[in-house]
C-alpha positions in Angstrom: 0.1 0.1 0.0 1.4 3.2 -0.8 2.7 5.7 2.0 0.5 8.6 3.0 3.3 10.8 2.5 3.2 13.9 5.7 4.8 17.3 5.6 5.7 18.1 9.0 5.8 22.1 9.1 8.0 23.4 12.0 10.0 26.7 13.0 8.3 29.5 12.1 9.0 33.2 12.3 7.4 33.4 15.7 9.2 33.9 19.5 7.9 29.7 20.2 10.1 29.0 17.3 12.3 26.7 19.6 8.8 25.0 21.1 8.0 23.8 17.6 11.7 22.6 16.8 10.8 20.3 20.0 7.1 19.3 19.3 7.9 18.2 15.6 11.5 16.2 16.7 8.4 14.4 18.8 5.9 14.3 16.2 8.5 13.0 13.7 9.6 10.2 16.4 6.1 9.0 17.1 4.7 8.4 12.8 4.0 5.2 11.6 6.4 4.5 9.4 4.4 1.5 7.8 1.8 4.0 7.4 3.2 7.4 6.6 6.6 9.1 4.8 7.8 12.3 6.2 8.8 15.1 4.3 10.2 17.8 6.7 9.7 21.5 6.2 10.8 23.9 8.2 10.6 27.6 8.2 13.6 29.7 9.9 13.3 33.3 12.1 13.3 35.0 8.5 10.3 33.3 7.1 12.0 31.1 4.4 10.6 27.5 4.1 13.0 24.9 3.4 12.9 21.0 3.3 15.1 18.3 4.1 13.8 14.6 3.1 16.8 12.7 5.5 16.2 13.7 9.2 15.2 16.2 11.0 18.2 18.8 11.0 18.5 20.5 13.9 21.3 21.3 16.2 21.4 20.8 20.0 18.0 19.2 19.6 18.9 17.9 23.4 18.8 21.7 25.0 15.3 23.2 24.8 17.8 26.8 25.4 20.4 26.1 22.5 17.9 24.0 19.4 17.6 25.5 16.8 17.5 25.0 12.6 21.0 23.5 10.8 21.6 25.8 7.9 19.4 24.5 4.6 19.5 25.7 1.1 16.6 24.1 -0.5 14.0 27.1 -0.4 10.4 25.9 -1.0 7.3 27.7 -2.6 3.7 26.7 -2.9 1.9 26.9 -5.8 -1.9 28.0 -4.9 -4.3 26.0 -6.0 -2.7 23.2 -8.0 -3.5 19.3 -7.8 0.1 18.0 -7.7 3.4 18.6 -6.9 1.8 21.8 -4.8 5.1 22.3 -3.2 8.7 22.8 -5.2 12.1 24.0 -4.9 11.9 27.9 -5.5 15.7 27.7 -7.1 16.1 24.3 -8.9 12.8 24.3 -9.6 12.8 20.0 -8.0 10.1 19.1 -6.1 9.4 16.9 -3.4 7.0 15.1 -4.8 2.8 15.0 -3.6 1.8 16.6 -0.2 -1.1 14.4 0.7 -1.1 16.1 4.0 0.6 18.8 6.4 1.0 18.7 9.5 1.5 22.4 11.3 3.7 21.8 14.5 3.6 25.7 14.6 2.8 27.5 17.6 2.0 31.0 18.2 1.8 33.8 15.3 2.1 32.8 11.5 1.3 29.4 12.6 -1.3 29.1 15.0 -3.2 32.4 14.1 -4.8 31.2 10.3 -1.9 32.1 8.3 -0.7 29.1 7.5 -3.8 27.8 7.3 -5.1 30.0 5.0 -2.5 29.3 2.8 -2.4 26.0 3.3 -6.4 25.5 1.7 -5.2 28.2 -1.0 -3.0 25.4 -2.1 -5.3 22.8 -1.6 -3.3 21.2 0.8 -5.4 19.0 3.5 -3.8 20.1 7.2 -4.3 19.0 10.9 -5.8 21.2 13.1 -8.5 24.1 13.2 -9.5 25.9 9.8 -8.8 29.9 9.0 -11.5 30.9 11.2 -11.1 28.9 14.6 -7.3 29.2 14.7 -7.6 33.1 14.4 -10.4 33.4 16.7 -8.5 31.1 19.2 -5.2 33.4 18.9 -6.9 36.6 19.6 -7.5 36.3 23.7 -9.7 39.3 22.8 -12.0 38.1 20.6 -12.0 34.5 22.1 -13.3 36.0 25.2 -16.0 37.9 23.7 -17.4 34.8 21.9 -17.0 32.9 25.0 -19.1 35.5 26.7 -21.8 35.5 23.8 -21.9 31.8 24.4 -22.3 31.9 27.9 -19.0 30.5 28.9 -17.8 31.4 31.8 -14.2 34.0 31.7 -12.1 36.0 33.7 -13.4 39.7 33.3 -11.1 41.6 31.3 -10.3 45.0 29.4 -8.3 44.9 25.8 -6.6 47.7 24.5 -5.1 48.8 21.0 -1.8 50.4 20.5 -3.4 53.4 20.0 -5.2 53.4 22.6 -2.3 53.0 25.1 -2.8 56.5 26.4 -6.4 55.6 27.7 -5.1 52.6 29.9 -6.0 54.1 33.3 -4.5 52.0 36.2 -7.0 53.1 38.9 -9.7 52.8 36.6 -8.9 49.1 35.5 -7.8 48.3 39.8 -11.6 49.6 40.2 -12.9 47.4 37.8 -10.9 44.1 38.2 -8.9 44.3 41.4 -5.7 43.2 42.4 -3.1 42.1 41.2 -3.7 42.0 37.6 -2.3 39.7 34.3 -1.3 41.9 31.3 -1.4 39.8 28.2 -0.1 40.3 24.6 -3.6 39.3 22.8 -2.0 37.6 20.1 0.3 35.2 21.9 0.8 31.8 23.3 3.0 29.7 25.6 2.6 32.9 28.3 5.4 34.9 26.0 5.2 38.9 27.3 2.6 37.9 30.5 3.0 39.4 33.2 1.5 39.5 36.7 1.0 42.8 38.1 0.3 44.6 41.7 1.4 48.0 41.9 1.2 51.0 38.8 5.0 50.9 38.6 5.1 47.1 37.6 1.5 47.9 35.5 3.7 50.1 33.3 6.5 48.2 33.0 4.3 45.2 31.7 2.2 47.0 29.6 4.9 48.2 27.3 6.5 44.9 27.5 3.2 43.4 26.0 3.4 46.0 23.2 6.4 44.8 22.1 5.0 41.2 21.2 1.4 42.4 19.7 -0.3 45.5 18.8 -3.0 44.9 21.2 -3.0 43.8 25.1 -5.8 42.4 27.2 -5.9 42.7 31.1 -7.4 40.4 33.0 -8.7 39.8 36.3 -6.9 37.8 38.6 -8.4 34.0 39.3 -7.7 32.4 42.1 -8.0 28.4 41.6 -6.6 25.4 40.2 -5.3 25.2 37.1 -6.5 22.5 35.0 -6.2 21.4 31.4 -8.2 19.5 28.7 -7.6 17.7 25.2 -10.0 17.7 22.9 -9.9 15.7 19.5 -12.0 15.7 16.6 -14.2 17.2 14.2 -18.0 17.1 14.2 -17.9 15.1 17.1 -14.9 16.0 19.3 -14.2 14.0 22.4 -12.3 15.3 25.4 -9.7 13.7 27.4 -9.0 13.1 31.1 -7.9 16.3 33.0 -4.7 17.3 34.2 -3.9 20.0 36.7 -0.9 22.3 36.6 1.2 23.0 39.8 3.2 25.9 39.0 6.6 26.6 41.0 6.4 29.9 40.7 3.6 32.7 40.5 2.2 31.5 37.2 2.8 28.7 34.3 5.0 30.9 32.6 7.2 29.8 29.0 10.3 28.4 30.7 7.9 26.3 33.3 6.1 24.7 30.0 9.0 23.9 27.5 12.4 24.6 29.6 12.5 23.5 33.0 11.0 20.1 33.7 10.8 21.1 37.5 9.5 24.4 36.9 6.0 22.9 37.4 4.2 19.8 38.6 1.7 17.7 36.5 -0.9 16.0 37.8 -2.1 13.3 35.7 -4.9 12.9 35.4 -5.8 15.6 38.0 -7.6 14.9 41.2 -11.3 15.6 40.8 -14.6 13.3 41.6 -16.4 12.4 38.1 -18.8 14.8 38.3 -16.6 17.8 38.3 -14.2 15.8 35.7 -17.6 15.4 33.6 -17.9 19.0 34.4 -14.4 20.0 32.6 -14.9 17.6 29.7 -18.4 19.3 29.0 -17.4 23.0 29.4 -14.2 22.1 27.2 -16.0 20.6 24.4 -18.5 23.5 24.7 -15.1 25.9 24.3 -13.9 23.9 21.4 -17.1 24.0 19.4 -18.3 28.0 20.2 -14.9 29.0 18.3 -15.5 26.6 15.6 -12.0 24.8 16.0 -11.5 21.4 14.5 -8.9 18.6 15.0 -7.4 19.4 18.1 -7.1 21.9 20.9 -6.3 22.2 24.3 -8.5 24.4 26.8 -7.2 26.0 29.9 -9.4 26.3 32.7 -9.4 27.7 36.2 -11.2 25.6 39.3 -12.0 28.0 42.1 -12.3 26.9 45.6 -16.7 27.0 45.1 -16.5 24.4 42.6 -16.7 27.3 39.7 -14.7 26.5 36.6 -13.5 29.7 34.5 -12.2 29.4 30.8 -9.0 30.9 30.2 -8.4 30.2 26.6 -7.7 27.3 24.1 -4.5 26.3 22.4 -5.1 25.1 18.8 -1.5 23.9 18.1 -1.0 22.7 21.7 2.8 21.7 22.1 4.5 18.2 21.6 7.1 18.4 23.1 8.1 15.8 26.3 6.7 17.7 28.9 3.6 18.8 27.2 0.2 18.3 28.5 -1.7 17.7 25.2 -0.5 14.5 24.1 0.2 13.1 27.9 -3.7 13.5 28.7 -4.8 11.5 25.4 -2.1 8.9 26.7 -3.5 8.6 30.4 -7.1 8.4 28.3 -5.6 5.3 26.6 -4.6 7.1 23.3 -0.9 6.2 23.2 1.1 9.0 21.1 1.3 7.6 17.9 -2.5 6.6 17.8 -2.8 10.3 18.3 -1.1 11.4 15.7 -2.8 8.7 13.4 -5.9 10.2 14.3 -5.5 13.7 13.8 -4.0 12.9 10.0 -7.2 10.7 9.6 -8.9 13.6 10.4 -7.3 16.3 8.4 -7.8 14.1 5.0 -11.4 13.6 6.2 -12.3 17.1 6.5 -10.4 17.9 3.4 -13.0 15.4 1.5 -15.9 16.7 2.9 -14.8 20.0 1.8 -13.6 19.1 -1.6 -17.3 17.6 -2.1 -18.7 21.3 -1.6 -19.8 23.0 -4.8 -17.8 25.9 -6.0 -20.2 27.3 -8.8 -23.8 27.5 -9.3 -25.6 25.9 -12.2 -27.5 28.3 -14.4 
C-alpha cells in the first residue's frame, strides 16, 4: 500500500520557534513509518521555507534553550490551487513530490493564527488542526473571550486596548474594575510569552510596555484564584475530551520556561484529582469551548477551578505543544490513546475534513 506523505511543518517566524522544533521532533518520532512517509519542512526565523527528506536537521536538539535549525539551502514555494506537486524547490525547480497532508507543528503567530492555514487551503493541501477561522479567534484572546462570553461560557473579566489607545489605559480605573493583582498579556501570543502579573502601578506600566513589544493589542485580566486545569479535545464534527490534568506551578504562574524548558518549573498531576462529577463538568465545558470557537482537529482548553467549585475558561490552544513535557499528548495517553495513535487520528481527521470540503460546490448551475 502506498504510504501517505506527511509534510511536517515546523519552526516559524515566531518567539515560539524553539518550542516548535521540540514538538516537531517528537511528532516525527511518533509517526508510523509503515503507514506514513515524512517530508520535513522547516521555516527559519526569517520566514523562509526549507525542506529536508533525510532527517530532522537540528542543532543542540537535546537542549531546549539552545535548539535551532541547521543551515539549509533548499528554499520552498507553494503553488496555490495545484492538484499535484504543490510544493517545489524555489531555486532548482525540483519538488519533494506530492504532499498528501500537512501537520503544522507551529506555535504562536504566523503559524497558529490562521495565516498558514489559509495558505494551505489556497494550495489545496489538507492540514491538521483548526481551520482559518478557529485558528484566528483561538489566537486572539480578546476576540476569543468576547465569543465565549456571548455563548454564556464563564471567563475572567478583562479589558482590551489597541496600541493606538495606549494613552487611555488608566491604572486606577482598571484596579477598580478588575481588582489586584492584574495580569497583562499580548492579545495574540501563546505559551505565556509577554505575560506579567502585577500588583502595583510601576510594575503594571512596565508590563504594558513589555506586552506591546509582542503585539499591537493587549488584554488586562482579573486574577482568578484557583487550580489550573487543562483538558485535551480531539475531533471534527463529533469531538471528544480527554481526562483533565492539573498544573501545579512552582512559581507565580505557569511561565514559558516552566512549560517548555524547566522540567521542574511545574508539577503535572495527570489525571487531575477530581471527582467523577467534576471531570464530566470539565470535559463538557472544554467541548463547549471547542465548538463555540469553531475549532476542528485538536485543541487544549485551559481552565481555572475556584474553591467554590466554579469553572472559568482561561483560553484555548489550537496547536498545543507536543514536547516531552507537553500536556496535550500526555492527557490523551492517560485517557487510553498512545502518542502514535493520537498522531494517526489527527492525520485521519485532517484528510476527512479535506474530503468533506472538496465535495462542496464551487459554482452555481444556471
